[in-house]
C-alpha positions as CSV (number, residue, x, y, z in Angstrom):
1,M,27.5,-27.7,57.5
2,A,25.2,-25.0,56.1
3,V,25.2,-23.9,52.5
4,L,24.3,-20.3,51.7
5,V,22.3,-19.9,48.5
6,E,21.9,-16.4,47.2
7,L,18.9,-15.7,45.0
8,S,19.5,-13.7,41.9
9,K,17.0,-11.2,40.7
10,E,16.3,-13.5,37.7
11,Y,14.9,-16.1,40.2
12,G,11.7,-14.0,40.1
13,Y,11.1,-15.5,36.6
14,V,11.2,-19.0,38.1
15,V,8.6,-18.0,40.7
16,L,6.4,-16.5,38.0
17,T,6.6,-19.7,36.1
18,V,5.4,-21.7,39.1
19,V,2.5,-19.2,39.5
20,A,1.6,-19.6,35.8
21,Y,1.5,-23.4,36.1
22,A,-0.7,-23.0,39.2
23,F,-3.1,-20.9,37.2
24,L,-3.1,-23.4,34.4
25,N,-4.0,-26.2,36.9
26,F,-6.7,-24.0,38.4
27,W,-8.1,-23.5,34.9
28,M,-8.0,-27.3,34.2
29,S,-10.0,-27.9,37.3
30,F,-12.7,-25.7,36.0
31,Q,-12.6,-27.6,32.7
32,V,-13.2,-30.8,34.6
33,G,-16.1,-29.2,36.5
34,A,-17.7,-28.1,33.2
35,A,-17.2,-31.6,31.8
36,R,-18.9,-33.1,34.8
37,K,-22.0,-30.9,34.1
38,K,-21.9,-31.5,30.4
39,Y,-21.5,-35.3,30.6
40,K,-23.5,-35.8,33.8
41,V,-20.7,-37.3,35.9
42,F,-21.5,-36.2,39.4
43,Y,-19.3,-36.1,42.6
44,P,-17.9,-38.2,44.2
45,T,-17.5,-40.3,41.0
46,L,-13.9,-39.8,39.8
47,Y,-14.2,-41.6,36.4
48,A,-17.3,-42.4,34.4
49,V,-18.2,-46.0,33.6
50,E,-18.8,-46.7,29.9
51,S,-21.7,-49.0,30.6
52,E,-23.5,-46.3,32.5
53,N,-22.6,-43.2,30.5
54,K,-22.3,-42.9,26.7
55,D,-19.9,-40.0,27.1
56,A,-17.7,-41.8,29.6
57,K,-14.6,-41.8,27.5
58,R,-14.8,-38.1,26.6
59,F,-15.2,-37.2,30.3
60,N,-12.5,-39.6,31.4
61,C,-10.1,-38.0,29.0
62,V,-10.7,-34.5,30.4
63,Q,-10.4,-35.9,33.9
64,R,-7.2,-37.8,33.1
65,G,-5.6,-34.8,31.4
66,H,-6.0,-32.8,34.7
67,Q,-5.1,-35.8,36.9
68,N,-1.9,-36.4,35.0
69,S,-1.0,-32.7,35.4
70,L,-1.5,-33.0,39.1
71,E,0.6,-36.1,39.2
72,M,3.5,-34.3,37.5
73,M,3.2,-31.1,39.5
74,P,5.5,-32.1,42.4
75,L,8.3,-33.1,40.0
76,F,7.9,-29.9,38.0
77,F,7.8,-27.6,41.0
78,V,10.9,-29.3,42.6
79,T,13.0,-29.3,39.5
80,V,12.1,-25.7,38.4
81,L,12.6,-24.3,41.9
82,L,15.8,-26.1,42.6
83,G,17.3,-26.0,39.1
84,G,16.4,-22.3,39.0
85,L,18.7,-21.6,41.9
86,Q,21.7,-22.0,39.7
87,H,20.2,-21.5,36.3
88,P,17.2,-19.2,36.8
89,V,16.7,-18.0,33.2
90,V,17.1,-21.5,31.7
91,A,14.8,-23.0,34.3
92,A,12.2,-20.3,33.8
93,A,12.4,-20.8,30.0
94,L,12.0,-24.5,30.4
95,G,9.2,-23.9,32.9
96,V,7.3,-21.8,30.4
97,L,7.8,-24.4,27.7
98,Y,6.6,-27.1,30.1
99,T,3.5,-25.0,31.1
100,V,2.6,-24.2,27.5
101,A,3.1,-27.8,26.5
102,R,0.9,-29.0,29.4
103,F,-1.8,-26.7,28.1
104,F,-1.7,-28.5,24.7
105,Y,-1.4,-31.8,26.5
106,F,-4.6,-31.2,28.3
107,K,-6.4,-29.7,25.3
108,G,-5.4,-32.7,23.2
109,Y,-6.4,-35.2,25.8
110,A,-9.8,-33.4,26.3
111,T,-10.7,-34.1,22.6
112,G,-11.5,-37.7,23.7
113,V,-8.7,-39.1,21.6
114,P,-5.8,-39.7,24.1
115,E,-3.1,-39.8,21.3
116,N,-3.9,-36.1,20.6
117,R,-2.2,-35.1,23.9
118,L,1.2,-35.8,22.4
119,K,1.0,-33.6,19.3
120,L,2.4,-30.4,21.0
121,G,1.9,-31.6,24.5
122,G,4.7,-34.1,24.1
123,L,7.2,-31.2,24.4
124,N,6.5,-31.2,28.2
125,F,8.8,-34.3,28.4
126,L,11.7,-32.4,26.8
127,A,11.2,-29.5,29.2
128,I,11.1,-31.8,32.3
129,I,14.3,-33.6,31.2
130,G,15.9,-30.2,30.9
131,L,14.7,-29.2,34.3
132,I,16.0,-32.5,35.8
133,L,19.4,-31.7,34.3
134,C,19.3,-28.2,35.7
135,T,18.5,-29.6,39.1
136,A,21.3,-32.2,38.8
137,S,23.7,-29.5,37.9
138,F,22.7,-27.5,41.0
139,G,23.2,-30.6,43.2
140,I,26.6,-31.4,41.7
141,N,27.6,-27.8,42.3
142,L,26.5,-28.1,46.0
143,V,28.5,-31.3,46.4
144,I,31.6,-29.7,44.9
145,R,31.3,-26.6,47.0
146,E,31.0,-28.7,50.1
147,A,34.1,-30.7,49.2
148,I,36.2,-27.7,48.7
């Protein structure tokens, strides 16, 4: 049984949010590259070892900030794209909040003090919970439509 989903014109905001997050992640990758040069952590080393590099913690925090964003990217993309099918404006707004919060999460982490990632960056958790609820709402709506 096929389900037809019609995209509203507001769904474009959802797509723009995904593109904004992709640019943010691209920018973060350049920050890691700059940190590699600055702290002399060369490829293929993923994380610096403190016994070998006095700036290991600082570099590792930059690397970890980006790595965590990569780990969360699939969840973000799935929830914003699916939740946005039924609630495009809400999903896009939560997506913008998530993206901005992830910027601050990364900037806070990159200070070398991991706790700084949660000051404003912690808002990303509220945004992702909202997106999960949007996606659940979409799923429930599909099940109800199928049952009718």
